[in-house]
C-alpha positions in Angstrom: 123.7 53.4 157.6 120.2 54.6 157.5 119.3 54.9 153.6 120.1 58.1 151.7 117.2 60.2 151.3 116.0 62.5 148.6 118.5 65.5 147.7 116.5 67.7 145.9 118.1 70.5 143.5 117.6 73.6 141.5 117.1 71.2 138.5 116.3 67.8 139.6 115.8 65.0 141.9 118.6 63.1 143.0 118.2 59.4 144.9 118.6 56.2 144.7 116.4 54.3 141.6 113.4 51.9 143.0 112.4 49.4 141.0 109.0 51.3 139.1 112.2 53.0 137.8 114.1 50.5 135.5 112.5 51.5 132.3 114.1 54.9 132.9 117.2 53.3 133.8 117.2 51.8 130.8 116.0 53.9 128.8 119.3 56.4 130.0 121.9 53.5 129.0 119.9 52.4 125.7 119.9 56.7 124.9 123.5 57.2 125.6 125.1 54.2 125.1 128.0 55.3 122.0 127.8 58.8 124.1 129.4 56.8 127.2 131.0 53.8 126.0 134.7 56.1 125.7 134.5 55.8 129.2 133.5 53.2 130.5 134.1 49.6 130.2 132.5 47.2 127.8 129.3 46.0 128.5 127.6 43.1 127.0 124.4 43.5 125.3 122.5 42.7 128.5 123.4 45.8 130.3 120.6 47.4 128.2 117.9 44.8 129.2 115.1 45.3 131.4 115.9 42.8 134.0 119.4 43.9 134.1 118.7 47.0 134.9 116.1 45.7 137.8 118.4 43.6 139.3 121.5 46.9 139.2 118.5 49.1 141.1 118.0 45.6 143.6 121.8 45.7 144.3 122.2 49.4 144.7 120.2 49.1 148.2 121.9 46.2 149.5 124.9 48.1 148.3 123.5 51.1 150.7 122.2 49.1 153.1 125.5 47.3 153.3 127.2 51.1 153.6 129.2 49.6 150.8 128.1 52.0 147.9 125.3 54.7 146.8 124.3 55.0 143.6 122.4 57.3 142.5 120.2 58.4 140.0 119.9 62.1 139.4 116.1 62.7 137.9 114.3 65.7 135.7 111.9 67.7 138.6 109.0 65.3 137.7 110.7 63.0 137.8 109.8 61.1 134.5 114.1 60.7 133.3 117.1 60.1 134.5 119.8 62.6 133.7 122.7 61.5 135.2 123.8 59.2 137.4 126.8 59.5 140.3 127.8 55.9 143.0 129.8 57.1 145.2 131.3 54.0 145.7 134.0 50.9 147.3 132.8 52.4 150.6 135.8 51.8 153.4 135.5 52.5 156.8 138.1 52.2 160.1 141.0 55.2 159.3 140.3 55.0 155.9 136.7 57.0 155.5 137.3 57.1 151.7 135.1 56.7 148.4 135.6 56.3 145.2 133.4 58.6 142.7 131.7 57.7 139.6 129.2 59.6 137.4 128.8 59.8 134.2 125.4 62.0 132.4 123.1 62.5 129.4 124.4 63.6 125.9 122.0 66.5 125.8 122.9 67.3 129.3 127.1 67.8 128.4 127.7 71.9 129.2 125.3 72.9 131.0 127.1 72.9 134.7 124.5 69.7 136.4 126.9 67.8 136.7 128.5 70.0 139.2 125.8 71.3 141.0 124.4 67.5 141.3 127.8 66.7 142.6 128.2 69.2 144.9 125.1 68.3 146.3 126.3 64.8 146.1 129.9 65.5 147.9 128.3 67.6 150.7 125.9 64.1 151.2 128.9 62.5 151.4 130.9 64.6 153.4 128.0 65.2 156.4 125.7 62.2 156.3 128.3 59.5 155.4 130.6 61.2 157.1 133.1 60.2 155.5 137.0 62.1 155.1 138.1 61.1 151.2 136.3 61.6 148.1 138.7 59.8 145.6 137.9 60.2 141.3 140.3 58.9 138.5 139.5 60.3 134.7 141.1 59.5 131.8 144.5 62.0 130.5 141.9 63.3 127.4 138.8 63.6 129.6 139.5 67.2 129.7 135.7 67.4 131.2 136.4 65.2 133.4 139.5 67.0 134.2 137.9 70.6 134.2 134.6 69.7 136.7 135.9 67.8 139.7 138.9 71.1 139.6 136.6 72.9 140.0 135.0 70.9 142.8 137.9 71.1 144.4 139.8 67.4 143.4 144.1 67.3 143.8 145.7 65.9 141.5 147.3 63.1 143.4 149.1 60.6 140.5 149.3 59.0 137.5 148.3 55.6 137.1 149.5 53.6 134.7 147.7 50.9 133.0 145.0 51.6 135.5 141.1 50.0 134.1 140.5 48.5 131.1 138.0 51.1 129.4 136.1 49.9 126.1 137.9 47.2 126.1 141.6 48.6 126.6 143.5 49.2 129.5 143.9 52.3 129.9 146.4 55.0 131.9 144.3 57.5 135.1 145.1 60.7 136.3 144.1 60.3 140.4 143.0 63.0 142.0 140.4 63.0 145.7 138.2 66.0 147.8 139.2 66.1 151.8 136.4 66.7 154.2 137.5 71.1 154.6 138.2 70.7 158.7 140.0 67.9 158.7 143.3 69.0 159.8 145.7 66.4 158.2 149.2 65.2 160.2 151.0 67.6 157.0 148.8 70.5 158.5 149.7 69.8 161.7 153.6 69.7 161.3 153.2 72.7 158.9 151.4 74.5 162.1 153.7 73.5 164.2 156.9 74.5 162.2 155.4 77.8 161.8 154.8 79.1 164.9 158.3 77.5 165.9 160.1 79.7 163.6 
């Protein structure tokens, strides 16, 4: 799998962070520590260090090289600031062709439609360039922003998982959603079509 190129959209540049971006990643983490804490696992203090950011960036390139995950940073047009991030994680090939989507946005960028714009581009890349069939995204039931965002992006609710993940130190329920690539006919769709034709 070749390394992803820059995804250029109107307000941002989306790419894997480079080693030279470690200070920008650290600033994003520190500035949004309280903002993102209710939605993430507990973070050790070491998470908010330059060394950890450098290692995370190295790990992101190795994950992409192995086609296991693609942790993207969303930069301002001049690439001086990280505005958001999203990861296509736990890529599974074979008959599944799927991944998990996770994301976070800078507190000051909320409510501006940025994450919708970014994830539209990211999902198009996942379905076209990675040739994935399914992208899954799960959210806390009280996270109304994520619920609305995923619905606008075409994700469909598929289930509800009790005590699914440890978030902020507690086991939390999650709503399970997924988006399937347009044009990928399912067995269910085929059966429905045959029944309709037979009638």
